[in-house]
PLY file of the C-alpha trace (Angstrom):
ply
format ascii 1.0
element vertex 681
property float x
property float y
property float z
element edge 680
property int vertex1
property int vertex2
end_header
67.74 114.15 117.01
68.79 117.76 116.34
71.29 116.59 113.74
68.75 114.30 112.07
66.22 117.10 111.75
68.94 119.47 110.48
69.87 116.88 107.84
66.21 116.65 106.84
65.87 120.43 106.60
69.13 120.81 104.70
68.55 118.04 102.14
69.45 119.23 98.64
68.03 116.26 96.74
65.44 113.52 97.08
68.24 111.07 97.87
69.56 113.18 100.76
66.01 113.64 102.04
65.38 109.88 101.93
68.58 109.16 103.89
67.66 111.76 106.51
64.20 110.18 106.79
65.69 106.74 107.39
67.86 108.11 110.21
64.81 109.82 111.70
62.80 106.57 111.71
65.54 104.68 113.56
65.88 107.42 116.20
62.13 107.45 116.88
61.52 103.70 116.55
64.76 101.82 117.31
63.41 98.62 115.73
62.90 100.52 112.49
59.22 99.54 112.53
56.35 102.01 112.23
53.65 99.35 112.54
51.21 99.01 115.43
53.38 96.45 117.22
56.23 98.98 117.58
54.30 101.43 119.79
55.97 100.30 123.01
59.39 101.10 121.54
58.63 104.62 120.34
60.96 107.30 121.69
58.35 109.93 122.39
60.95 112.48 123.51
62.51 112.33 120.05
59.06 112.71 118.47
58.45 115.85 120.51
61.86 117.29 119.70
61.29 116.77 115.98
57.84 118.33 116.27
59.23 121.40 118.05
61.87 121.78 115.34
59.15 121.86 112.65
60.03 118.49 111.13
56.50 117.60 109.98
55.60 120.67 107.87
59.15 120.86 106.52
59.11 117.18 105.53
55.68 117.42 103.89
56.81 120.52 101.96
59.87 118.69 100.59
57.80 115.59 99.76
55.63 117.77 97.53
58.77 118.93 95.79
60.00 115.35 95.28
56.70 113.57 94.55
58.27 112.10 91.39
61.29 110.69 93.25
62.12 106.98 92.92
59.74 104.67 94.75
62.33 103.58 97.32
62.98 107.20 98.30
59.27 107.99 98.58
58.93 104.90 100.78
61.51 106.35 103.20
59.68 109.68 103.27
56.32 108.00 104.02
57.86 105.93 106.80
59.28 109.09 108.37
55.83 110.70 108.44
54.45 107.54 110.08
57.21 107.60 112.71
56.46 111.22 113.55
52.69 110.70 113.98
52.50 107.17 115.45
51.32 106.71 119.01
53.82 106.35 121.78
53.17 103.75 124.47
50.97 106.02 126.61
50.58 109.09 124.41
48.25 109.58 121.47
50.55 112.15 119.87
47.59 114.36 118.99
49.57 117.53 118.19
51.77 115.74 115.66
48.76 114.17 113.93
46.91 117.45 113.70
50.04 119.16 112.39
50.36 116.50 109.69
46.77 117.10 108.54
47.20 120.86 108.49
50.45 120.51 106.52
48.77 118.53 103.73
50.36 115.16 104.58
47.26 113.14 103.68
47.05 114.63 100.20
50.73 114.13 99.28
50.73 110.59 100.69
47.65 109.79 98.63
49.52 110.99 95.53
52.39 108.66 96.46
49.94 105.73 96.50
48.30 106.59 93.19
51.45 107.45 91.25
53.35 104.21 91.81
53.35 100.96 89.89
53.25 98.65 91.68
51.34 100.62 94.30
53.30 102.23 97.13
51.76 100.86 100.31
53.74 102.52 103.09
51.48 105.62 103.17
48.66 103.34 104.38
50.46 103.11 107.73
50.37 106.92 107.95
46.61 106.96 107.31
46.20 104.42 110.12
48.01 106.62 112.65
46.62 109.97 111.56
43.01 108.74 111.74
43.26 107.35 115.29
41.39 108.81 118.26
40.02 112.05 116.82
36.57 111.83 115.17
36.89 114.94 113.00
40.32 113.88 111.77
39.11 110.33 111.15
36.25 111.58 108.99
38.64 113.83 107.06
41.00 110.93 106.34
38.07 108.69 105.40
36.64 111.19 102.91
40.06 111.64 101.29
41.28 108.05 101.18
38.43 105.51 101.16
37.89 105.32 97.37
41.63 104.84 96.81
42.06 102.34 99.65
39.05 100.30 98.54
40.32 100.06 94.97
43.98 99.54 95.89
43.12 96.78 98.38
42.02 94.48 95.56
45.29 94.59 93.61
47.44 92.15 95.64
47.80 90.36 98.96
50.24 92.99 100.20
47.86 95.78 99.18
44.96 94.03 100.90
46.92 93.82 104.16
48.14 97.43 104.04
44.78 98.95 103.10
42.71 96.79 105.45
45.04 97.81 108.27
44.18 101.45 107.60
40.49 100.59 107.50
40.59 99.13 111.02
40.98 102.60 112.46
39.14 104.62 109.80
35.85 102.74 110.33
35.99 102.78 114.15
32.97 104.81 115.35
32.59 106.19 111.80
29.15 105.27 110.46
29.59 107.15 107.19
32.76 105.22 106.37
31.07 101.92 107.23
28.19 102.65 104.87
30.62 103.62 102.11
32.61 100.40 102.41
29.46 98.27 102.41
28.08 100.06 99.37
31.24 99.68 97.29
31.72 96.02 98.29
34.99 96.45 100.19
33.94 94.37 103.20
32.41 91.75 100.94
35.72 91.49 99.08
37.64 91.11 102.35
35.36 88.36 103.61
35.36 86.51 100.29
39.16 86.45 100.30
39.61 85.11 103.83
40.01 81.57 102.55
41.80 82.59 99.34
44.53 84.56 101.13
45.74 82.10 103.74
47.88 84.52 105.71
47.52 85.26 109.45
48.31 88.95 108.94
45.54 89.27 106.37
43.12 87.42 108.64
44.14 89.74 111.47
43.52 93.02 109.62
40.30 91.69 108.07
39.13 90.72 111.57
40.05 94.17 112.87
38.08 95.90 110.12
35.04 93.65 110.68
35.18 94.03 114.47
35.25 97.82 114.29
32.43 97.91 111.76
30.30 95.73 114.06
31.30 97.61 117.21
28.26 98.92 119.10
29.00 102.40 120.38
26.89 104.47 122.76
25.67 106.52 119.80
22.19 106.11 118.36
22.42 104.90 114.75
18.88 103.68 114.08
17.34 100.64 112.44
19.08 101.06 109.06
22.47 100.72 110.74
21.20 97.65 112.56
20.14 95.97 109.33
23.47 96.91 107.76
25.34 95.13 110.55
23.14 92.05 110.23
24.25 91.88 106.59
27.88 92.06 107.72
27.34 89.18 110.13
25.72 87.02 107.47
28.47 87.85 105.00
31.28 87.06 107.43
29.89 83.73 108.62
28.98 82.61 105.10
32.60 83.13 104.06
34.07 81.03 106.88
35.29 83.72 109.26
34.62 81.64 112.40
37.15 78.82 111.89
39.70 81.11 110.23
39.63 83.77 112.96
39.64 81.09 115.65
42.70 79.44 114.12
44.54 82.77 113.80
43.81 83.61 117.44
44.81 80.17 118.68
48.06 79.89 116.72
49.27 83.49 117.09
53.02 83.75 117.63
55.97 86.02 117.10
56.16 89.80 117.37
52.87 90.34 115.52
51.02 87.56 117.33
49.76 89.81 120.11
47.87 92.06 117.70
46.67 89.09 115.59
45.13 87.48 118.67
43.52 90.70 119.91
41.91 91.55 116.57
40.52 88.07 115.90
39.18 87.62 119.46
37.61 91.09 119.17
35.86 90.13 115.92
34.59 86.82 117.32
33.32 88.51 120.49
31.53 91.23 118.53
29.84 88.56 116.41
28.35 87.05 119.57
26.41 90.28 119.93
24.08 89.15 117.16
21.55 86.42 117.92
21.44 85.52 114.24
25.05 84.33 114.55
24.59 82.15 117.63
23.68 78.88 115.95
26.79 78.97 113.77
29.01 80.10 116.66
27.76 77.42 119.05
28.42 74.77 116.39
32.03 75.95 116.00
35.16 75.94 118.16
34.59 79.58 119.13
32.91 79.02 122.56
35.77 76.78 123.68
38.32 79.28 122.38
36.67 82.24 124.14
36.41 80.26 127.35
40.13 79.49 127.21
41.09 83.14 126.77
38.59 84.33 129.39
40.11 81.95 131.93
43.64 83.07 131.10
45.80 85.98 132.15
47.54 88.68 130.15
50.93 87.72 128.73
53.17 88.54 125.78
50.54 87.21 123.34
47.26 87.89 125.14
46.29 91.46 125.98
43.99 92.40 128.85
41.60 93.74 126.22
41.49 90.35 124.47
40.58 88.74 127.80
37.86 91.36 128.35
36.35 90.79 124.90
36.49 87.00 125.30
34.64 87.34 128.62
31.94 89.51 127.03
31.56 87.09 124.12
31.23 84.18 126.50
28.60 86.08 128.49
26.55 86.67 125.36
26.69 83.00 124.37
26.17 81.30 127.73
23.92 83.70 129.60
20.90 81.39 129.22
22.79 78.24 130.06
22.66 76.22 133.24
26.44 76.13 132.94
26.82 79.91 133.27
27.68 80.10 136.96
30.27 77.33 136.73
31.87 78.82 133.64
32.14 82.32 135.07
33.54 81.12 138.34
36.52 80.02 136.29
36.96 83.42 134.63
37.24 85.35 137.89
33.48 85.97 137.91
32.02 88.90 136.04
34.36 91.38 137.68
36.25 92.27 134.45
33.03 93.36 132.74
31.82 95.44 135.69
35.26 96.98 136.16
35.41 98.01 132.52
31.88 99.45 132.70
32.93 101.68 135.60
35.89 102.91 133.56
33.73 103.72 130.52
31.16 105.57 132.62
34.02 107.50 134.20
35.05 108.88 130.82
37.72 106.42 129.68
37.17 106.46 125.92
40.26 104.45 125.04
39.91 101.66 122.51
37.64 99.13 124.20
34.05 98.29 124.92
31.08 100.66 125.04
28.73 101.04 127.98
25.98 99.70 125.74
27.87 96.51 124.95
28.88 95.95 128.57
25.39 96.53 129.95
23.97 94.16 127.35
26.34 91.41 128.48
25.56 92.05 132.14
21.77 92.02 131.69
22.21 88.79 129.74
24.14 87.25 132.63
21.52 88.50 135.09
19.05 86.04 133.60
20.90 83.46 135.65
19.71 83.79 139.26
22.99 82.44 140.65
24.91 85.43 139.24
22.61 88.21 140.44
24.13 88.50 143.94
27.64 88.59 142.47
26.67 91.54 140.26
25.27 93.47 143.21
28.37 92.71 145.31
30.45 94.22 142.50
28.37 97.42 142.80
26.89 97.15 139.34
23.83 99.02 140.64
26.04 102.12 141.01
26.60 101.92 137.26
22.90 101.46 136.50
22.07 104.41 138.75
24.58 106.60 136.92
23.37 105.66 133.42
19.74 106.42 134.31
20.67 109.72 135.97
22.78 110.93 133.04
22.00 111.62 129.39
23.04 108.31 127.85
21.46 107.21 124.54
18.24 105.23 124.55
19.70 101.79 123.81
22.28 102.14 126.60
19.58 103.20 129.05
17.34 100.37 127.88
19.91 97.74 128.83
20.47 99.49 132.17
16.74 99.33 132.92
16.69 95.70 131.75
19.52 94.89 134.17
17.70 96.59 137.07
14.51 94.69 136.26
16.27 91.33 136.14
17.98 91.98 139.48
14.67 93.05 141.01
13.21 89.56 140.50
15.25 88.48 143.54
13.46 89.47 146.80
16.72 90.02 148.76
18.14 92.20 145.99
14.82 93.99 145.71
15.28 95.08 149.31
18.85 96.24 148.66
17.73 98.36 145.70
14.89 99.93 147.67
17.00 100.74 150.73
20.43 101.58 149.27
19.56 103.05 145.87
16.65 105.48 146.31
17.89 107.61 143.41
17.79 104.55 141.13
14.24 103.76 142.22
13.29 107.40 141.60
14.86 107.32 138.12
12.92 104.17 137.24
9.71 105.77 138.47
10.32 108.87 136.33
11.04 106.76 133.27
7.89 104.72 133.89
5.82 107.91 133.89
7.54 110.24 131.46
10.01 108.47 129.14
9.08 109.35 125.53
10.07 105.88 124.31
7.26 103.36 124.87
9.58 100.34 125.23
11.77 101.96 127.89
8.73 103.38 129.64
7.00 99.99 129.82
10.16 98.21 130.95
10.78 100.77 133.70
7.17 100.36 134.85
7.76 96.63 135.22
10.91 97.26 137.25
8.94 99.54 139.55
6.22 96.90 139.79
8.83 94.38 140.95
10.40 96.80 143.42
6.95 97.38 144.89
6.80 93.67 145.70
4.57 92.73 142.75
2.00 95.30 143.80
0.60 97.07 140.73
0.32 100.83 140.73
-2.81 101.64 138.77
-2.49 104.28 136.10
-4.92 105.93 133.78
-5.19 104.06 130.46
-2.58 105.21 128.04
-0.65 107.23 130.60
2.50 105.20 131.06
2.79 102.93 128.07
1.60 101.76 124.73
0.69 98.40 123.32
3.76 96.27 122.98
4.98 95.95 119.41
5.61 92.66 117.75
9.32 91.93 117.91
11.48 92.59 114.92
13.94 89.92 113.80
17.13 89.76 115.88
18.62 93.22 115.68
22.22 94.33 115.64
24.24 96.17 118.19
23.03 99.41 116.71
19.32 98.58 116.57
16.59 100.34 118.50
15.22 99.29 121.89
13.81 95.74 121.96
10.31 94.42 122.18
9.69 93.43 125.77
8.31 90.02 124.81
11.22 89.06 122.57
13.41 86.19 123.66
16.28 88.57 124.38
17.06 92.23 124.31
18.21 93.37 120.90
21.96 93.13 121.09
24.70 95.29 120.41
24.85 91.41 121.53
21.47 88.37 121.53
21.31 85.31 123.59
21.54 81.62 122.81
18.80 79.36 124.14
19.52 76.74 126.74
18.25 74.17 124.27
21.45 74.64 122.33
23.37 73.38 125.35
20.98 70.63 126.54
20.14 67.21 125.08
16.77 67.11 123.27
13.78 65.74 125.15
12.62 62.34 123.97
9.16 62.47 122.40
7.53 60.23 124.95
9.60 61.31 127.95
8.37 63.79 130.54
9.97 67.07 131.42
11.85 66.91 134.74
9.42 66.77 137.66
6.45 67.39 135.33
3.88 64.74 134.44
2.21 64.80 131.00
-1.46 65.57 131.38
-3.69 62.59 130.69
-7.45 63.14 130.89
-8.20 64.44 134.39
-11.68 65.02 135.70
-13.20 68.41 134.92
-12.05 71.18 137.23
-14.53 72.94 139.45
-16.43 75.91 138.12
-14.71 79.28 138.19
-15.21 81.43 141.24
-16.91 84.78 141.22
-14.86 87.50 139.53
-12.58 85.10 137.61
-13.59 85.74 134.05
-11.18 84.22 131.58
-8.30 81.92 130.71
-5.07 83.91 130.27
-2.43 82.77 127.78
1.00 84.01 128.85
3.49 83.31 126.07
6.67 84.46 124.32
6.45 86.28 121.01
8.93 83.75 119.64
6.08 81.20 119.63
3.17 83.52 118.88
1.78 81.43 116.02
1.41 78.37 118.25
-0.07 80.48 121.05
-2.62 81.95 118.64
-3.66 78.45 117.54
-4.13 77.57 121.19
-6.25 80.69 121.69
-8.39 79.87 118.65
-8.97 76.31 119.81
-10.02 77.33 123.31
-12.22 80.15 122.00
-14.00 77.80 119.60
-14.69 75.50 122.55
-16.54 78.33 124.28
-13.86 79.66 126.64
-13.26 83.34 127.27
-9.57 83.74 126.47
-7.37 86.73 127.32
-4.70 87.20 124.65
-2.53 90.31 124.58
-3.00 91.21 120.92
-6.78 91.24 121.45
-7.06 93.12 124.74
-3.82 95.02 125.40
-4.72 98.71 125.49
-3.23 101.73 127.25
-0.70 100.82 129.95
0.84 97.43 129.28
1.55 96.94 132.98
-2.00 97.77 134.05
-3.44 95.55 131.31
-1.14 92.68 132.27
-1.92 92.88 135.99
-5.66 93.13 135.34
-5.46 90.11 133.03
-3.73 88.04 135.70
-6.09 89.18 138.46
-9.17 88.26 136.41
-7.90 84.86 135.28
-9.32 81.55 136.48
-6.23 79.85 135.05
-2.98 81.02 133.49
-1.41 78.99 130.70
2.32 79.73 130.80
5.04 78.73 128.36
7.83 76.20 128.61
10.53 77.36 126.20
13.84 79.17 126.35
12.35 82.41 125.07
9.76 82.47 127.87
12.46 81.88 130.47
14.55 84.77 129.13
11.75 87.35 128.85
11.31 89.92 131.61
7.69 90.35 130.57
6.87 86.64 130.66
8.57 86.13 134.01
6.68 89.07 135.46
3.34 87.63 134.33
4.19 84.16 135.64
5.48 85.28 139.03
2.59 87.68 139.57
0.18 84.84 138.73
1.93 82.57 141.22
1.87 85.28 143.91
-1.93 85.47 143.51
-2.12 81.66 143.74
-3.68 81.32 140.30
-3.87 77.87 138.76
-0.77 77.60 136.59
-0.84 75.23 133.62
2.43 74.64 131.67
2.22 74.65 127.87
5.23 73.17 126.04
6.20 75.25 123.01
9.74 73.93 122.52
10.20 70.17 122.78
13.98 70.30 123.20
13.76 72.69 126.11
14.30 71.56 129.70
12.93 74.09 132.20
15.47 75.47 134.64
15.87 78.16 137.27
12.74 80.09 138.15
10.73 78.49 135.33
11.76 74.99 136.37
10.63 75.68 139.93
7.30 77.07 138.73
6.63 74.07 136.47
7.79 71.39 138.92
5.14 68.77 139.63
2.54 70.26 137.29
0.76 68.50 134.43
1.90 69.88 131.11
0.35 70.00 127.62
2.66 69.62 124.64
1.71 72.18 121.99
5.13 72.35 120.36
3.74 71.55 116.90
0.39 71.46 115.13
0.25 67.69 115.48
1.05 67.73 119.20
-1.49 70.50 119.78
-4.19 68.49 118.01
-3.52 65.74 120.54
-3.20 67.93 123.64
-6.03 70.44 123.13
-8.99 68.11 123.85
-7.33 67.04 127.13
-6.70 70.65 128.08
-10.35 71.53 127.35
-11.58 68.70 129.56
-9.18 69.79 132.32
-10.47 73.37 132.25
-14.03 72.16 132.66
-16.71 74.83 132.75
-14.69 77.75 134.03
-14.65 80.89 131.89
-17.17 79.38 129.46
-19.73 82.17 129.56
-20.60 84.50 126.67
-17.71 85.95 124.75
-15.84 89.01 125.91
-16.50 92.30 124.19
-13.51 91.99 121.94
-12.51 91.35 118.37
-14.11 88.21 117.01
-12.00 85.11 117.41
-11.10 83.03 114.41
-12.72 79.61 114.18
-10.68 76.76 115.56
-8.45 74.91 113.18
-7.48 72.26 115.70
-8.87 68.77 115.30
-11.08 67.81 118.21
-11.17 71.36 119.59
-14.87 71.14 120.22
-14.62 68.06 122.41
-15.60 68.75 125.97
0 1
1 2
2 3
3 4
4 5
5 6
6 7
7 8
8 9
9 10
10 11
11 12
12 13
13 14
14 15
15 16
16 17
17 18
18 19
19 20
20 21
21 22
22 23
23 24
24 25
25 26
26 27
27 28
28 29
29 30
30 31
31 32
32 33
33 34
34 35
35 36
36 37
37 38
38 39
39 40
40 41
41 42
42 43
43 44
44 45
45 46
46 47
47 48
48 49
49 50
50 51
51 52
52 53
53 54
54 55
55 56
56 57
57 58
58 59
59 60
60 61
61 62
62 63
63 64
64 65
65 66
66 67
67 68
68 69
69 70
70 71
71 72
72 73
73 74
74 75
75 76
76 77
77 78
78 79
79 80
80 81
81 82
82 83
83 84
84 85
85 86
86 87
87 88
88 89
89 90
90 91
91 92
92 93
93 94
94 95
95 96
96 97
97 98
98 99
99 100
100 101
101 102
102 103
103 104
104 105
105 106
106 107
107 108
108 109
109 110
110 111
111 112
112 113
113 114
114 115
115 116
116 117
117 118
118 119
119 120
120 121
121 122
122 123
123 124
124 125
125 126
126 127
127 128
128 129
129 130
130 131
131 132
132 133
133 134
134 135
135 136
136 137
137 138
138 139
139 140
140 141
141 142
142 143
143 144
144 145
145 146
146 147
147 148
148 149
149 150
150 151
151 152
152 153
153 154
154 155
155 156
156 157
157 158
158 159
159 160
160 161
161 162
162 163
163 164
164 165
165 166
166 167
167 168
168 169
169 170
170 171
171 172
172 173
173 174
174 175
175 176
176 177
177 178
178 179
179 180
180 181
181 182
182 183
183 184
184 185
185 186
186 187
187 188
188 189
189 190
190 191
191 192
192 193
193 194
194 195
195 196
196 197
197 198
198 199
199 200
200 201
201 202
202 203
203 204
204 205
205 206
206 207
207 208
208 209
209 210
210 211
211 212
212 213
213 214
214 215
215 216
216 217
217 218
218 219
219 220
220 221
221 222
222 223
223 224
224 225
225 226
226 227
227 228
228 229
229 230
230 231
231 232
232 233
233 234
234 235
235 236
236 237
237 238
238 239
239 240
240 241
241 242
242 243
243 244
244 245
245 246
246 247
247 248
248 249
249 250
250 251
251 252
252 253
253 254
254 255
255 256
256 257
257 258
258 259
259 260
260 261
261 262
262 263
263 264
264 265
265 266
266 267
267 268
268 269
269 270
270 271
271 272
272 273
273 274
274 275
275 276
276 277
277 278
278 279
279 280
280 281
281 282
282 283
283 284
284 285
285 286
286 287
287 288
288 289
289 290
290 291
291 292
292 293
293 294
294 295
295 296
296 297
297 298
298 299
299 300
300 301
301 302
302 303
303 304
304 305
305 306
306 307
307 308
308 309
309 310
310 311
311 312
312 313
313 314
314 315
315 316
316 317
317 318
318 319
319 320
320 321
321 322
322 323
323 324
324 325
325 326
326 327
327 328
328 329
329 330
330 331
331 332
332 333
333 334
334 335
335 336
336 337
337 338
338 339
339 340
340 341
341 342
342 343
343 344
344 345
345 346
346 347
347 348
348 349
349 350
350 351
351 352
352 353
353 354
354 355
355 356
356 357
357 358
358 359
359 360
360 361
361 362
362 363
363 364
364 365
365 366
366 367
367 368
368 369
369 370
370 371
371 372
372 373
373 374
374 375
375 376
376 377
377 378
378 379
379 380
380 381
381 382
382 383
383 384
384 385
385 386
386 387
387 388
388 389
389 390
390 391
391 392
392 393
393 394
394 395
395 396
396 397
397 398
398 399
399 400
400 401
401 402
402 403
403 404
404 405
405 406
406 407
407 408
408 409
409 410
410 411
411 412
412 413
413 414
414 415
415 416
416 417
417 418
418 419
419 420
420 421
421 422
422 423
423 424
424 425
425 426
426 427
427 428
428 429
429 430
430 431
431 432
432 433
433 434
434 435
435 436
436 437
437 438
438 439
439 440
440 441
441 442
442 443
443 444
444 445
445 446
446 447
447 448
448 449
449 450
450 451
451 452
452 453
453 454
454 455
455 456
456 457
457 458
458 459
459 460
460 461
461 462
462 463
463 464
464 465
465 466
466 467
467 468
468 469
469 470
470 471
471 472
472 473
473 474
474 475
475 476
476 477
477 478
478 479
479 480
480 481
481 482
482 483
483 484
484 485
485 486
486 487
487 488
488 489
489 490
490 491
491 492
492 493
493 494
494 495
495 496
496 497
497 498
498 499
499 500
500 501
501 502
502 503
503 504
504 505
505 506
506 507
507 508
508 509
509 510
510 511
511 512
512 513
513 514
514 515
515 516
516 517
517 518
518 519
519 520
520 521
521 522
522 523
523 524
524 525
525 526
526 527
527 528
528 529
529 530
530 531
531 532
532 533
533 534
534 535
535 536
536 537
537 538
538 539
539 540
540 541
541 542
542 543
543 544
544 545
545 546
546 547
547 548
548 549
549 550
550 551
551 552
552 553
553 554
554 555
555 556
556 557
557 558
558 559
559 560
560 561
561 562
562 563
563 564
564 565
565 566
566 567
567 568
568 569
569 570
570 571
571 572
572 573
573 574
574 575
575 576
576 577
577 578
578 579
579 580
580 581
581 582
582 583
583 584
584 585
585 586
586 587
587 588
588 589
589 590
590 591
591 592
592 593
593 594
594 595
595 596
596 597
597 598
598 599
599 600
600 601
601 602
602 603
603 604
604 605
605 606
606 607
607 608
608 609
609 610
610 611
611 612
612 613
613 614
614 615
615 616
616 617
617 618
618 619
619 620
620 621
621 622
622 623
623 624
624 625
625 626
626 627
627 628
628 629
629 630
630 631
631 632
632 633
633 634
634 635
635 636
636 637
637 638
638 639
639 640
640 641
641 642
642 643
643 644
644 645
645 646
646 647
647 648
648 649
649 650
650 651
651 652
652 653
653 654
654 655
655 656
656 657
657 658
658 659
659 660
660 661
661 662
662 663
663 664
664 665
665 666
666 667
667 668
668 669
669 670
670 671
671 672
672 673
673 674
674 675
675 676
676 677
677 678
678 679
679 680
């Protein structure tokens, strides 16, 4: 190495410098490669020796002198810079990268790109390495190179591959760069050319760029960033990324196959974090592909990180499915996700998943009662406790609270939390009282309510919550905290409904263990203190629930509906509504099953032995788990469409009889009924 560096320092011409650079590359990377796949072969001792001998500033200085050298010689110089700054197997080579920036390497390499015809692409590899790991350096490289990379990328297939490879690292955790590339159409160009450039390497780097742009970090980005990512998802799916990325991952081979598979699996898994993508994903080969990788083991083509991302993607897709427990038994349970979460919370910031993304997947899985005990056995509550005790961003804490609330629905786990995790209980109580964010505050209050054994703790109106907002459309990984009535928490990652995995219900056929309501005799009058009919529903079917409210109100019933009466503390208002109800109409749909809020209302109603009447909002849905048990054996009323509601409402009115038919509540005036036959009684 000493001789190679001496040759570099003593070069008297561009030709001698180029030859010295070629020798340097071979000494540092015996394969002669400076691409990502060559990391394991890097001789880091030689890198350090060259650094100590001043090779980087000396080389950059001579490159400035020979910036008009023949293209082949400038290629050798650029490759030497890449060899000096590339990562070794277990070393990020930070000193060398910082030295390169301080020596002006980025600027001279950019000149090499712009002054060649055809374009010199080797400097793009240098940008890739220099930008890795350090945020300040990444932003510096992005500001200097993005306009050139974006324009150069569109000149040829080779340029697209080289430039997109640089973008995979430049956009990682770099919101400014992501916005720039969306504004100038770079990502749109990449997605539009997926089918036009049928090359696995191009698909791989395009997948890497997309995955890192979608990646949900533990940094708060706000609603604008969320909408931006939703546009990326729409753009990618519309241009056929699902089958192309799946094919690249499945057929990966050769020396580059390992990175091709990792990047494409990463992109597919990150797409599962957006509920808006679920219909397209479930209709593709992606779930089967992710399941295959999640069940596998690391080998020469499949990295441990690819397995981790496949497992997270599968969790996001199947969390609401009856098949979840069986599927995850085959992928070694949920241990890989919990293990990775512990590493991230412990400060491991290596390229991987964020705490936000991992907690989202885990709270999604916790919707399935059969997985709850497994999560507790893996000590996931230690992670939740830590997130709530430390200063993690709001979205990350939201998913931690959501996970605690879902686990608290199980009485045995409720006891474990209360006895073994007093600090977690205390954190939830503090959030329920003092958290400045209304969504987190209300969700924490519901977790405390569950941990108290469904015993409400009365609070002064307005003290611990605000009226629940209507849910926004499915948000991205970077969106704000979710509405508590939405069908799923806003993802870094969203949830598919069980209906997507179950056969549709025949029109005339009953739900399992539930008999369609005919025309029963009127129910007895309401007892003293029971003042109204409560409609417990999911925001996903609010329009149908409002029609139901209007029909019952027009028939003379006093109806409690959250948008009319929810004031001050949402928890206090909900518990008072349940306690004062003569009957509770609860929903049968996937969104109701998935909602913490809806489950809380339903289980509290059942604990008070209220009359529970199932209302079908989603015909294709088959109730399962806790909702299936609650609905078993009960008469149901199909209100899944305007036509079905017209038919069911008169029967429901006759069933309710005279209960809650006194004068109207002191509330906003109800709209007149629009349902045919609503006045029948």
